[in-house]
Z-matrix of the N, CA and C atoms (Angstrom, degrees):
N
C 1 1.458
C 2 1.527 1 108.81
N 3 1.296 2 115.84 1 142.65
C 4 1.458 3 120.89 2 177.55
C 5 1.518 4 109.93 3 -67.45
N 6 1.306 5 116.88 4 145.46
C 7 1.460 6 119.71 5 178.63
C 8 1.525 7 111.33 6 -132.48
N 9 1.325 8 116.36 7 33.52
C 10 1.450 9 120.54 8 179.50
C 11 1.525 10 109.35 9 -142.34
N 12 1.335 11 115.35 10 164.95
C 13 1.457 12 121.13 11 178.25
C 14 1.514 13 109.48 12 -90.55
N 15 1.305 14 116.55 13 147.85
C 16 1.452 15 122.28 14 176.54
C 17 1.520 16 107.04 15 -114.65
N 18 1.315 17 116.41 16 124.70
C 19 1.468 18 120.65 17 -179.19
C 20 1.520 19 109.77 18 -101.79
N 21 1.304 20 115.83 19 133.20
C 22 1.463 21 123.30 20 175.71
C 23 1.521 22 105.70 21 -123.75
N 24 1.304 23 116.86 22 93.79
C 25 1.453 24 119.51 23 -174.90
C 26 1.519 25 108.09 24 65.42
N 27 1.315 26 117.69 25 -125.99
C 28 1.461 27 121.35 26 179.26
C 29 1.524 28 112.01 27 -95.81
N 30 1.325 29 117.65 28 -2.78
C 31 1.457 30 121.23 29 -178.33
C 32 1.513 31 109.65 30 -89.66
N 33 1.307 32 116.56 31 139.57
C 34 1.453 33 121.51 32 178.55
C 35 1.523 34 108.80 33 -100.41
N 36 1.317 35 115.61 34 130.51
C 37 1.458 36 121.54 35 174.00
C 38 1.517 37 107.64 36 -115.18
N 39 1.319 38 115.83 37 130.80
C 40 1.450 39 121.60 38 -177.63
C 41 1.527 40 110.03 39 -99.50
N 42 1.327 41 118.08 40 140.57
C 43 1.462 42 120.51 41 179.84
C 44 1.516 43 111.80 42 -65.57
N 45 1.319 44 116.25 43 142.59
C 46 1.458 45 121.94 44 175.93
C 47 1.527 46 110.02 45 -120.46
N 48 1.339 47 117.07 46 -56.40
C 49 1.458 48 120.00 47 -178.99
C 50 1.530 49 109.55 48 -156.78
N 51 1.327 50 114.89 49 149.10
C 52 1.464 51 120.82 50 173.02
C 53 1.524 52 107.59 51 -124.66
N 54 1.335 53 115.94 52 127.40
C 55 1.461 54 122.04 53 -178.69
C 56 1.524 55 110.77 54 -93.32
N 57 1.347 56 117.74 55 159.31
C 58 1.467 57 120.93 56 -179.88
C 59 1.532 58 114.18 57 -57.57
N 60 1.326 59 118.14 58 -25.86
C 61 1.469 60 120.73 59 179.16
C 62 1.527 61 112.09 60 -83.60
N 63 1.341 62 116.03 61 15.90
C 64 1.461 63 124.41 62 177.77
C 65 1.526 64 113.82 63 72.36
N 66 1.319 65 117.73 64 11.22
C 67 1.463 66 120.62 65 173.47
C 68 1.521 67 107.58 66 -73.23
N 69 1.315 68 115.76 67 126.71
C 70 1.460 69 122.39 68 179.11
C 71 1.521 70 108.49 69 -112.15
N 72 1.327 71 116.11 70 129.64
C 73 1.461 72 121.99 71 177.86
C 74 1.526 73 107.36 72 -113.11
N 75 1.322 74 115.33 73 126.50
C 76 1.457 75 121.70 74 178.23
C 77 1.528 76 108.38 75 -127.36
N 78 1.323 77 116.13 76 169.04
C 79 1.473 78 120.37 77 177.70
C 80 1.515 79 109.29 78 -140.61
N 81 1.309 80 114.87 79 158.85
C 82 1.464 81 121.64 80 178.77
C 83 1.524 82 110.22 81 -89.99
N 84 1.308 83 114.60 82 178.53
C 85 1.454 84 121.00 83 166.13
C 86 1.530 85 107.46 84 -74.02
N 87 1.317 86 117.97 85 172.87
C 88 1.466 87 120.42 86 174.50
C 89 1.531 88 107.55 87 -74.84
N 90 1.314 89 115.70 88 124.31
C 91 1.461 90 122.34 89 -177.08
C 92 1.528 91 110.94 90 -78.16
N 93 1.320 92 116.47 91 167.94
C 94 1.467 93 121.92 92 -179.56
C 95 1.526 94 112.60 93 -57.71
N 96 1.340 95 116.65 94 -30.34
C 97 1.471 96 120.46 95 179.56
C 98 1.537 97 112.10 96 -89.57
N 99 1.341 98 116.63 97 13.26
C 100 1.473 99 124.68 98 179.22
C 101 1.528 100 112.82 99 71.50
N 102 1.320 101 117.92 100 17.02
C 103 1.461 102 120.45 101 176.91
C 104 1.534 103 109.97 102 -92.65
N 105 1.303 104 114.89 103 160.09
C 106 1.461 105 122.92 104 172.52
C 107 1.520 106 106.50 105 -128.98
N 108 1.321 107 116.36 106 135.00
C 109 1.456 108 121.10 107 177.95
C 110 1.516 109 109.09 108 -95.45
N 111 1.328 110 116.32 109 133.46
C 112 1.458 111 122.55 110 172.94
C 113 1.520 112 106.91 111 -109.32
N 114 1.327 113 116.02 112 125.64
C 115 1.456 114 122.28 113 -175.80
C 116 1.528 115 109.81 114 -112.62
N 117 1.329 116 115.95 115 135.90
C 118 1.456 117 123.42 116 177.81
C 119 1.524 118 107.28 117 -118.18
N 120 1.337 119 117.04 118 125.86
C 121 1.457 120 120.77 119 -177.84
C 122 1.528 121 109.43 120 -138.98
N 123 1.330 122 115.30 121 138.44
C 124 1.462 123 120.21 122 -178.87
C 125 1.525 124 109.32 123 -147.20
N 126 1.342 125 117.02 124 132.30
C 127 1.461 126 118.37 125 176.32
C 128 1.524 127 110.98 126 -64.73
N 129 1.308 128 115.69 127 147.62
C 130 1.470 129 121.51 128 176.11
C 131 1.525 130 107.90 129 -143.82
N 132 1.299 131 115.99 130 179.47
C 133 1.469 132 121.93 131 -176.42
C 134 1.528 133 112.71 132 -54.89
N 135 1.317 134 117.03 133 -38.09
C 136 1.467 135 121.71 134 -175.70
C 137 1.522 136 113.81 135 -102.31
N 138 1.315 137 118.48 136 19.75
C 139 1.460 138 120.77 137 -179.18
C 140 1.510 139 111.60 138 127.95
N 141 1.337 140 116.37 139 -107.32
C 142 1.458 141 121.76 140 -178.77
C 143 1.516 142 111.12 141 -139.68
N 144 1.319 143 115.13 142 145.33
C 145 1.465 144 122.30 143 164.89
C 146 1.529 145 105.24 144 -93.33
N 147 1.324 146 116.56 145 144.78
C 148 1.458 147 118.92 146 179.74
C 149 1.519 148 110.13 147 -151.46
N 150 1.328 149 115.11 148 140.66
C 151 1.471 150 121.55 149 175.45
C 152 1.518 151 108.13 150 -144.01
N 153 1.330 152 115.98 151 151.00
C 154 1.471 153 120.76 152 -179.13
C 155 1.519 154 109.36 153 -139.63
N 156 1.339 155 114.71 154 134.71
C 157 1.455 156 122.20 155 178.59
C 158 1.528 157 109.15 156 -122.27
N 159 1.326 158 116.65 157 142.98
C 160 1.468 159 122.12 158 178.24
C 161 1.520 160 109.12 159 -101.84
N 162 1.328 161 115.25 160 128.75
C 163 1.469 162 121.72 161 174.32
C 164 1.516 163 108.10 162 -101.82
N 165 1.279 164 121.79 163 150.03
C 166 1.454 165 128.09 164 7.75
C 167 1.530 166 113.44 165 -91.85
N 168 1.325 167 118.22 166 5.29
C 169 1.463 168 120.54 167 -177.95
C 170 1.527 169 112.72 168 -75.51
N 171 1.340 170 117.16 169 -19.52
C 172 1.477 171 122.66 170 -173.82
C 173 1.528 172 109.88 171 55.61
N 174 1.328 173 113.71 172 44.36
C 175 1.468 174 121.66 173 178.89
C 176 1.530 175 107.82 174 -99.66
N 177 1.330 176 116.16 175 126.85
C 178 1.454 177 120.58 176 178.16
C 179 1.519 178 109.53 177 -75.85
N 180 1.324 179 116.73 178 123.40
C 181 1.457 180 121.91 179 179.65
C 182 1.524 181 110.74 180 -84.69
N 183 1.330 182 116.76 181 -35.60
C 184 1.458 183 121.19 182 172.24
C 185 1.518 184 109.78 183 -167.94
N 186 1.319 185 114.50 184 161.98
C 187 1.457 186 123.56 185 175.29
C 188 1.520 187 107.24 186 -145.97
N 189 1.305 188 115.77 187 118.07
C 190 1.457 189 121.04 188 179.21
C 191 1.528 190 108.48 189 -122.38
N 192 1.342 191 116.48 190 87.02
C 193 1.446 192 120.42 191 170.48
C 194 1.513 193 118.38 192 110.59
N 195 1.325 194 119.08 193 -7.87
C 196 1.461 195 120.31 194 178.61
C 197 1.527 196 110.29 195 -92.33
N 198 1.332 197 116.01 196 145.74
C 199 1.465 198 121.91 197 178.78
C 200 1.530 199 110.34 198 -71.72
N 201 1.331 200 116.42 199 162.57
C 202 1.460 201 121.14 200 176.09
C 203 1.524 202 110.92 201 -59.62
N 204 1.329 203 116.90 202 -36.94
C 205 1.467 204 121.05 203 178.37
C 206 1.529 205 110.66 204 -61.94
N 207 1.333 206 116.94 205 -45.61
C 208 1.470 207 121.12 206 179.00
C 209 1.528 208 110.69 207 -63.62
N 210 1.320 209 116.77 208 -41.06
C 211 1.469 210 120.44 209 179.87
C 212 1.532 211 110.07 210 -61.24
N 213 1.321 212 117.96 211 -39.67
C 214 1.466 213 120.88 212 176.71
C 215 1.527 214 110.64 213 -64.10
N 216 1.330 215 116.90 214 -39.94
C 217 1.467 216 120.73 215 177.08
C 218 1.530 217 110.68 216 -63.96
N 219 1.327 218 116.16 217 -41.94
C 220 1.466 219 120.17 218 179.10
C 221 1.525 220 111.27 219 -65.75
N 222 1.325 221 116.34 220 -36.26
C 223 1.466 222 119.16 221 178.43
C 224 1.529 223 110.00 222 -65.85
N 225 1.317 224 116.83 223 -41.47
C 226 1.461 225 120.63 224 176.62
C 227 1.537 226 110.07 225 -62.72
N 228 1.322 227 117.22 226 -44.17
C 229 1.459 228 121.93 227 176.39
C 230 1.530 229 110.02 228 -57.08
N 231 1.325 230 116.66 229 -43.73
C 232 1.466 231 121.50 230 -179.37
C 233 1.522 232 111.51 231 -62.25
N 234 1.323 233 116.83 232 -42.24
C 235 1.471 234 120.50 233 176.77
C 236 1.528 235 110.37 234 -61.56
N 237 1.329 236 116.56 235 -43.67
C 238 1.466 237 121.02 236 -176.80
C 239 1.524 238 112.79 237 -71.29
N 240 1.318 239 117.63 238 -23.08
C 241 1.460 240 121.58 239 -175.44
C 242 1.522 241 113.82 240 -115.00
N 243 1.315 242 118.22 241 11.14
C 244 1.471 243 121.19 242 -176.24
C 245 1.523 244 112.47 243 -59.50
N 246 1.315 245 117.66 244 -44.65
C 247 1.470 246 120.30 245 -178.32
C 248 1.526 247 110.88 246 -61.85
N 249 1.326 248 116.50 247 -42.54
C 250 1.459 249 119.93 248 178.89
C 251 1.526 250 110.50 249 -68.28
N 252 1.327 251 117.02 250 -38.03
C 253 1.462 252 120.32 251 177.41
C 254 1.520 253 111.47 252 -58.15
N 255 1.325 254 116.35 253 -44.86
C 256 1.471 255 120.48 254 178.34
C 257 1.522 256 111.17 255 -67.49
N 258 1.319 257 116.62 256 -40.53
C 259 1.471 258 120.01 257 179.52
C 260 1.527 259 110.13 258 -58.78
N 261 1.330 260 116.23 259 -52.60
C 262 1.457 261 119.33 260 -177.26
C 263 1.522 262 112.52 261 -70.42
N 264 1.322 263 117.69 262 -31.14
C 265 1.471 264 120.47 263 175.34
C 266 1.524 265 109.78 264 -63.48
N 267 1.320 266 116.14 265 -41.32
C 268 1.476 267 121.09 266 179.63
C 269 1.535 268 111.04 267 -65.95
N 270 1.346 269 117.03 268 -35.39
C 271 1.455 270 121.72 269 -176.60
C 272 1.528 271 113.78 270 -86.99
N 273 1.334 272 117.68 271 -4.96
C 274 1.452 273 120.13 272 -178.89
C 275 1.514 274 113.26 273 84.12
N 276 1.313 275 117.04 274 30.90
C 277 1.453 276 121.63 275 176.36
C 278 1.522 277 112.38 276 108.20
N 279 1.311 278 114.75 277 160.88
C 280 1.453 279 122.28 278 -176.32
C 281 1.539 280 111.50 279 -63.34
N 282 1.311 281 117.47 280 -31.25
C 283 1.464 282 120.46 281 -178.94
C 284 1.516 283 112.91 282 -70.17
N 285 1.331 284 117.78 283 -14.87
C 286 1.459 285 122.15 284 177.80
C 287 1.520 286 112.98 285 -99.16
N 288 1.327 287 117.14 286 -2.57
C 289 1.475 288 121.08 287 -177.31
C 290 1.513 289 111.18 288 -70.60
């Protein structure tokens, strides 16, 4: 499991889970509009693939390099983990839970 913060510009993303295939899932704090962003990142030959979805709307904010099949899998993952995403976003990350 990741034990550090990932900074994207001025936004803080908190670690959630890292899979054996090097896929890293992070989440944001709770935004002013009560949304939480779930970020998916994976190293690839040319750098990184990255996609981000906003909860609770399940609206994709961007996708850079993942297939439509993977995006559907990530959306399902987001639905299954939404409650935990909000819990950890409220607490300031999994390490503060």
